[in-house]
N, C-alpha and C positions, 0 to 999 in steps of 0.2 A: 490367544497369547497377546500380551503387550510388549512392545519393544520401544525403549527409550534410547536416544542417541544424542551426542553433542559433537559438533564440528567447529573448526576454525576457518571462517570464510571471509574474514574482514578484508575487503578490497584494497584498503589503504595499506595494510601490513603486507599483504601478498605483493603489493607493488614496491615494497622495499623500505617502508617506514618502520620505525619502532613504535610500540604502544605508547610510550612516553611523548613521542614527538607529535602525536595527533590527540592529545587530550589535555584536559586541565588548563594551564596557563597558556598552552599553544592553541586554544579554540576561544571563541567568543560566541556566546557566554561560555563559561567553564563547562566542558562536555567530554564525554568519552567518545571522541571521533573516530576512534579505532574499533569501536564495538558494533556488532550486528546483533540486534535484538530480533525477537520474533516479529515485531511491527515490520521490520523491513523485508520480511519473507512473505508478507501477505500477498496472495495472488500468485505465488510461485507454484510451479509444478514440480513434483518430486516422484522419483522411481525407487522401488524397493526390489533388489535382484536377490533371489534366493539361490542356494547352492545347487539346486536342480535345474536352474536356468529359467524357472518361472518368475514373472515380473508382476508387481502390483504398482499401480499409478494413483496419485492423488493430487489435490490441490491444498495449499496452506490458506487458512482464513483466520481472521481474528478471534482470539478467545475472550475478547471482551475487556482485557486489560490494557495498559498503556504501552506494554512492551512484549506482548505474547501472541503466538499464533498456534493454531492446531490443524491437523489435517488427518484424513482417513484415506488410506491407500487400499484399493480393491484389486484383486486379480482379475485380469480380463477387462479392466475398465478402459473403455474407449475414450472417455472424457467428451462424449458427444451428447450428454444428457441435457437437462433443461438449462437454458442460458437466459441472461436478461441483458437489456440495453439501458444505459444511463444517459439521460438527456439533461443538460444544465443550460438554464436560461439566465443569461446575465445581461447587464446593460450593453455589452458588446456583441451580443448575438446568441444563437442557440448552438450548442456543442454537443455532439453525440460520441459516445464511447466507440472506439475502434475507426472513427472517421476524422475526428479533428481534435486539435489541442486548443483549449480556450483560455480567455482572460477574464478578469472580473474586476469589479471596483464599483464603488457607489451603492447601488441597490443591492439588497441581499439576493444571491442567486437562488432560483427556484429548481429543485431537483426532482425529475420524474423517473421512476423505474417502470419498464415494461417487460413482460415475459409471460410465462405460462399462468393461466388463470388459476387463482387461489394458492399459488406457491408461497412459501415462506422464504424471505430473502434477508440476508444480513448485510448491511451497508456501513462501510466505514468512510468517515472523513478524516483525512490525515494532513497535518501541515508538514513541510519539509524544507530542509536548507542544508547548506554546506558550511560546517562550523569551523573548519581548520583554518588559522591565521598564522601558523608557523612560516616565516618568509622562506624557510629552506624547502618547504613542501606545498605550500599553498598554490602556487601557480601551476605546479605539475598536476595537482589533484584537479584544479579547475579545467585545465587544458584536456585532461583525460575525460572529464565528464561532458565537456563541449563536443569532444570528438566522437564520443559513443552515444550520447543522449542529449543532444543540444537543446531539444525541446523541454527537457526536465533535468537541468544540470545541478541536481542535489543529491545527497547520499545519506541522509538521516531523516527519519520521521519523528515527530513529537506531537503532543496533545492529540492523541487518538480519540476519536468519538465513534460510537457504535450505536445504530439504530436497527431494530428488527421490524420489518414490516410484512403484512400479508397482502399480496396483490389481490385486487377485487375480480369479479367475474369476468372482466374484460382483459385481465392481465395487467392491471396499471395501479400504481400507488404514487402519491406525492409525498415527499418527505418534508416534515414540518418541524422536527424536534432538535435539529442540530443547533448548537449555540454558536452563532457566527460572531459574536462578540469576541470569542476566543480566537478566531481567525485574524481579527484586525488588531489584536493585541500587539504591542511593539517589541516585545522580547520573545525570541531573539531577532526577528526580522520584521521590518516595517511592511514589507511587500512580499509575503511568504508565497512559495509555491504550495499548492494543494493537490492532493490525490483523492479520488472517489472510487471505492473498489466495492463491487456487489457480488454476493455469492448465493446461489439457490441451496438452502439447507434442507428444504423438504418441498418436493414437487407435488403435483396434484394427486399422484397415486401412491405416495409412500411417505 
């Protein structure tokens, strides 16, 4: 059976703003700052609880579009299956997922994925920013982001890029197909935050 669902989870509206107050002329550039697309859900864990108390768990991953994500929930899923590590080499150093938050600039970053040998991995490169400029709410939104995620004080993804790679026999792959000119474009942010997300979609045995 297939289950479709839709929920309203926009954090700005839940915090007391109206949709009109965080979109269009109240953003720079004109943006739906009150909306949460599938892109913002990439990497999220979700639970499906059935009437009989059983539970299915899964993760959301990119569906390859600019604003979509997709996930598969499995009963009894411990989410301890194959995992990967992202290593990003920039002019400022080497930054590893789960260990450090990095900075970049100048030279094009080099991204390396390590994990199970021969696994198929989907990797997303996402630009991120905080678009709301409405003076009635901008400072409140930015203060909330600083208080909860100071290392990544943004709330909207855009220009989603997707690359699917197969790790080699040693469990390693270098990503070479991302278009970094899209990262350095000046609209809407001259120094954008970026996120790199990787998901194992097929391990060595399935």
